[in-house]
N, C-alpha and C positions, 0 to 999 in steps of 0.2 A: 504491500500499499501506498502511495508514493505521503512523503514530507510535505507537500507544497499546498498540501491545504488551506481551505479561509482560515479553520481553527485546531485548537488542539484539543481541543474538546469543546462535544455540548454536553450540558444537562438538558435532558429530558424528565419535564415531572415536576419544574421549578417551581412552579404557584402548590405543589402536594406541601404536606406538613415537610416529609423526610428532604424535597429539592434545594426544598428556599432556605436551612440548615446545610446543605451542601453547599448549595449559588452562599451562602452566608460566609462560608468558612473561606473560595479561593477568594472574595471580596475581601477579607480580614488577611489571607498566607499572597496569591499571588494580585491584588491588584485587576485590576483587566488591560492585555495590553503589554504586558510591566515581562512576566515573565513566562507568561500564561497567557496563552491567546485559547477561548474560553467561552462561552456565548448560552443564555436561558430558552433552553425552550416548551413551549408551554403549549395547550390548546386554541387560550385563547392572548390577541397579543394584547389589551387592556390590563389584565391578571398579572401579566410581565411587568406589564408595566407596572401596575403597581409591587408590588414583589420586590422590583426591580430598587425603588423608590425606598420602601420600606426597608430591606438590609440595605440601603449605601449604600449601592453599587453607580457608579459616575451617568450623567444621565449616557452617557453612550453606549452603556453596556450594548452589544448587539443580543435583538432575542430576534427567538423561529420563531413562527408558528405552525404547529406538526401537532397530528390527534393522529391513533394508535390506531383507528378504525377508518384513516385513508394510511392507502399505501402508496399510493405516490403521492401526499407530503414526506408520506419517513423515507424514501429510496430519496427521494430531495433535501431533507437531514442526511443524509449517512452520507450520501457527497462532498457533502461542505465540511468537515469535522475529521479527522484522525480518529477519534472514540468519542462516543457516542456514550451517555456515564447515561441510566439511566433509572430509577426514581417508578417508573410508573407499573404500579399496580393492582390486582393482584393478576402475574406472573399469566395465570390460565387463565385472564378471564382478557388482555389485553398486553404482551406479552411476545408474543409469538409473529405478528406482525411487523415489527421492530429486527428480530435474529435472523427475517428471511429477507431482511433491508443493507441488513450490515451483511448478511452472511454473500449475498449478490454480487455485494457495491467491493468488498477487500471492506469493508472498515473493523477497526476495533470495535467492540464494546464491552462493559463490563453492571453488573446488573447489583440487586441487592436479593435474589432468588433463594430461598428457602423451602418452594415449593416440591420437592422430587418427583412428579410426577410429571409433572412440567417440562422439567430440565430431560431424563428418560427423551422426552418425544421431541424432545427439540436438538440432542443426541442423535436418533433416531435420523431424526428428519436432516441437522442444517451439519450435520457435521463437518459429511465429506466434500459439499459446495464448499466451506469455508476455507478446507483444503487449496482445494483448487483455488478461491479467488485469494487465503492468507490475509481472511480477518481471524482475529485473535476474541472466539467471546469466551470472556470468563464471568460462570455463572460463582452465583454466590460470595461479593464482595464484600459485605458488612461482619455484623459480628460474627454472623452465620453467616460463611464460617472462618473467617479469617482468623481470629486467634486461634481455632483452636488447628485449623490443618498448617499454619505457620509455628506454631507449637511444637505439632508431634516433627515437623520438620528440624524442625530448632535443639530437639531435644536427640533428636535419632544422627543429627550433624554434629554430638557431643560422643552420642554415645562409637560414636565411629574413632570417631577420633582416640576417644577413650578404652574400649576393649578389640576397636581393626571390626567390629562389627555393628550391625544396628540392635536392638531389642528386640524380639518378637512382644514382646505386649507391652504397650505400653497403655498405662489408667490415667482418664483425667478427676478431675473433680472440682467439682469449681466450690471457690470455698467463699465464694462471695461474688452475690450480685447482685447492685441498688439501684431499681431506676423500674419506668415502667411501657407498656407497651401500649402500640394506637393503631389507630381502625384499618389503615394498612394493614398491621400483620392479621389486624383480625382477620379483615373483608379472604387475606390469600388463603385459614384455617376455613373459612366461608366455600373459598374457591374447591378444596382439594373434598370435604367432606359434600356437596352436589357430585362430583367429579365418579370419587365412589359412591354415588347413589345410582348416578347411573349407567355405573359398570363394573360392576364387584368387583371383578376380575383383579380391578385396577389394585386389588389390596396387595395381590401380594408381590409390588411392588415395592407395595411400604414394609410389607414383612423382611424383606431380602436384603438382609447392609448391605452385598454386593451388586446391593439391582442398580449402579449407574460404573457399575467391573466391567462393562463393554462384555456378559459372557465369562470374567473370572467368577471359579465357584472357590471361597478360599476355605479356611476350618471352619469349624465352629465357632462363633464369636456370646463372648460374656452376653448376660441377659439382661442386667440392665435393672436389672427392678431393685432390691433392696442388698448391701449389706455393711455386714460388719466390715469396718473396716481398721481397727485400733489397731493395724501392722504400720498403718502408710498415714492414716488421720487422726487416731484417735478420737474416736467414733463411729457413729449409723452414716452413710449414705442411702440414696433414695433416687428415684426417675427422676431424668431432666428431662423435660419437654423439649432442649431442641438436641438435646440426640440422634435421635431418626432420622436429621438433618443433617447433623456433624458425619458423621460416622459415616452415611455415604458417601462423603463428601471424599475421608482418609479413604474409603477403601479404593479412589476410583482414581485417586494422588500418588496411592502407592501403585498401580497399575499404570499409567501413563508417567512414570520415573522410574519402567522396568523392574518393577516392585521392587522398586531399591531398598522397603524397609521388611522385605521378606514372604515366602508366597506364602508362608505359617502365619503370618503378624494378626496377632490379635489385637480386637479396638475398642474397651466401655468404654461412658459416660457419665457424669452422675455426681448429682445438689448435694454435698456431704449435710450433714441434716443437724447433726449434733455427735454430743459422748452420751455415754448412760441410755437409764429407761429410756430418758421426754428424745433427745437422739430416734430411738428405736424408732417410737407412739411418730414425733414429725414423716420419717423414713415412711413410718409405710398410710398414714395417712398421703404423701404425697404418690403411691398409687390409684389413688383417690379424685386424687384431683380434674376435673372436666379443663379438654387442651380449648387451647385458645380458638376462638371465631362462635363462639354461643349468642343467639339471639341479643342477648347482655352487652353485648362489649360495643366498646366504643365506638365511632361510624366512622367511614377514610377520612385523611385531611383533620382529622386528630389528632393530637399525641400528649407527651409530660409538655409542664409549664419548664419556660427556662429556670426555675426552683432547683424545680426537679433532674434538667437533666447535670446542671450544674454540681449539684450533691450526690451525682449518683459514681458509680464506678462498678467495678468486677476485678477479684482473683481466678484464681485460675493455677491448678499445680496435676504438673504432672505427671507419674513414677514410668519408669522402663525399666523394663524387667529383664536383664541378657541371657541368652538359656543356658551361660556357665555359671549362674547365681548370683552375678553383680545386677547392682542401682544403680538412677542415674533419676538429679528430678528434675525439675523446670518450674520457671514461676513467670506465668503470665499477669500484668495485669492490665487497670485502662484508667482512664483518671474523667470517665466523663461517665456520663446515661449510656449503657449500650448498647440499645438499640436505633439508637438518635445519637445526643450529645457526642457519642465515639462513636459510631457507624455514619456521619457525614463525615468526617474528615478518616478516613478508613477509606471508605470507596474512596472520595476525591486522590486519595494518595496513590491508591489500588492504578487507575488511570491513566494516572502520571508515571506508576516502576514501568504498566506497559509497554505506554508508547516513547518514551524515554531511557527509562535504563534492559530492554529489553528487545530488542531488534533479535532479537536472535530463535527466539519462540515461534515457530511456526500456524500455519494458519491451521482451523480447528479450535472444538469447544474444551475448554477447560475450568479446571479446578483452580484457584490462589496458588497453591500450594508449586502445583506439576508449570503452572503459564511464569510464574512472578520469582518462587524460592527469595531464596536469602538475600536477594538485590529490593527488597520489599522489605523487610524486616529491621538497616536505618532509616530509610525511613517513616517507618511510623514509629520511632522511637524520638526521633528530631524532631518531629514536627506532626505527630498523632496522641500525644500523652501514651504508650503504651513502653514497655516495659514485653524487655525480654532477657532471664536468666538464669544458670544452674540457684538450684533451689537447695 
């Protein structure tokens, strides 16, 4: 894809809750046409102008009108930029047209999808076309799944240095997570439920930890139900609602990297519930929690307040178990609400990393670790309020 396009990045969905945060981050970090050439895109010129003014962007900030239901507008947008950063979801409802446009025009894209069914469909329908055109389409470049996907890569790199080869098993425990989810997240849950109701056979995709690994069938994986983790975190852990997304992305990363972690690799991801009987009770209660996507959830366009985003944060502990009995630990943290305050910075840096730091990544549909790898980690540490450290 030519570097001579009009923009480096177009933020598609800039008038939505998360897209607005991404645009606000780009204004504060990069300005407009100073270090990065970028534009705001959405369905309404008037709404784009209003958001531009509200976030303090210069009056000359480029605005692009495009609609997920208008294929011609999506193609025209894709042809103007090196990368489309899209926050327009649920992707099951609104995402395919842009993937098609990017695959056809050789344009890179990054998204926030945690929708396994949609990602499987996009891989099946557009991966080969993206390979041919050179488009690099990277799913799940927000809190799901970059801290987890890159956290495993970071830990396995350290294991290779310490032991000579990677750990056979990695366990991630979410030790702290402060923040809320928005209407966009809730709508994605509802879209998945509707797809399953229309085609119950799709449950098989959601139940398969290797659903995104392109036919690879690995070993049996831990169930991620409840666990007594006294030996690793000093208490009980229970189900983590994002594990079904992150687990499948991590196994796809492993497959895309030629099974760098091994064909016998096992991964599980849980939420730390605490020590003793109280921790056990909380872990058991987690099994009965409703999934995101109920009727009482927020409407699309809604999300946590600035105060909540600023007060949020998260901490992940990753524990690698090596075949020779050795152990290695890593810690990943973020300084803002994970789904929005942190995600808006993460996806912006992922887009810039893809076009500026990873020209060697070929076309295709990718995961963050496989497409961006270790080149993204310094950006996240320097600019996005994250840390990656050995524990």
